[in-house]
N, C-alpha and C positions, 0 to 999 in steps of 0.2 A: 242848207245848211248849215246847224247850230253853230254859234260861235264859242260857246263854252258848255264841254262837256266832263264827265266825270272820269278819274284818272284810277286806277284801282292796282294797290301794289302785295300782291301774293306771294309767298311763300316759290309753291313750283306748283300749284293747281289753277295757272290762269285760263288753261284750254280749257281743263275740263268746268270752271264755272261758268266760264262761257257758253257752252254749250250747255249746261244745266239750266242759264237763265236764261238763254233761248226757249229752252224746251219748255221751260214755266209759262214763259210771255205767248209762244205758239197755242198753248192749249187753255188759255186764260179766255170765260165765256163771252166778253165784251171786248177782246182786243180790235184796235183801232188801225192797225198796222201790223206787215209781218215782219217778226225779231228774227236777225239773226246774226249769225259772224261775220262780218266784211273783211275781214286782215288779220293775215298771223305772219309777222317773220319767225322766223325760229334762229335757237343758237347752232349759229355751224362753225366748223373748222378754220382758223382763223382767225376768228371775232378779238378783239385787243382788249376784252375785260378780264377780270381778275375772276377769275375762278368759273368764268364759261364751259369750262372741257369737263366739268363733269355736266352741264346741262346741255349736251348738246343735243338736239335732234326737240326737246322743246322750245313751247313758243316763249320767246322776247319779251315782244309786246307785240295785240292784239286788237282788233276794233272788233266793235259789238253793237248794235240794234235792238232792242227790249220796246217794242209797240210803238218805233219810232224815235224813240230817243236813244241816242248813242251816248255807247261809253268807252271806256280806253283800261285795258288791264295789262299789267306784267310781272313776270314771274323774276323777282328780284331778290329770291332770297331771304333769310328769319329776319326777326328782329323788329319788323313793322305790322303791328296786329290793327284790325280793325279794334274801334272803338266808339262810344256814345256819341262821342262828341258830332258827328258823322252819322244820318242816317238818308237813306231811300225813302222818300214818300208817293206810294200807289194809293192815288184817290180811284177809289172803287165806285159801281152804279149800282150794286143792291147787297145786300146781301149775302147771296151765291157768290159772287164774286169775292166778295170778303172773305167767308170761307176757304173759297180756291185758294186764293194767296196763300191764307194762313197755314193750312196743313199740307200745301208743297213748298213753302220755305222753313219749315217749321220739323219737316219730315229729315228724317235720315241724320239726327242730332242737332238737329236745329232746336232753340230755345224761348218761349215763349216770355217776357219782358213784362211789361204793363201796359195799359191805356192805348194799348192798339199796334206796340213795338215789338219785335222780336230780333230776337240771333240766329242767324244761318248757320247751315252746316259749316260755313268759312268763316263765321265768325262777321259778315258782313249785318249790320242794323238796317231793318226798315222798317216803316211805318202803315199799318193798310188799315184805312180810315174809310169812311163814305164820303161821297165826293158831296155831300151838305153838313159834314164834321162841327162844322162852328158854328152852323145854325142848330145845331142837336143838341150842343152842348152849352149853351147861353144861359142858361137856366142855373142857380148855384146846385140846384138837387141834380141837375142831368149829370151838370161838370164833376161834381162827386161820384154818382154812378159810375163814368169813363172810370176817375181813377182807382175805382175796384176792380174796374176789368181787366183783362188779359186781352184776348178776343173782342174785339168790338162788336155787340151787339145791336143794330137799330133798335131792335123793337123797344128794349130795355132801357136804351136813350130817349126812347119815343114818352114810353111809361113814366118816367120818371121828371121830364120835362113838362109833365101836364101837374103835377102832383107841386 
């Protein structure tokens, strides 16, 4: 078991987000492990925390795995939004996998950012990059090409690196 895991604060969409991410990663063309919800503790009567009476039945905290990597989620209420300071990095095997994650995570309100970054419908930032990204952008020309991209196109980086 991993010693450190990412803990995500949601307003009230933790369960929806966990199920969404599990579905996305289980559909990956190159997945290496099953993605799943491992645990969910729900708000219930008698919980001694302010405002919990409005959240009864919703997930308080949950644990889920994406391709073998463990994450935690909590419905903690509004006021703590995700931002660009932290992102989840997905190392993809090929362009098909980049396209898959890009399309799935920008769907339903997600937004492309720049340089392989995107914001999903929950506001979480992701970097969707090829496994050899640092090799691909080692020339100034290839790095500049990457700066002009939203979704990474491996063949365009390879071409730029040859110039």
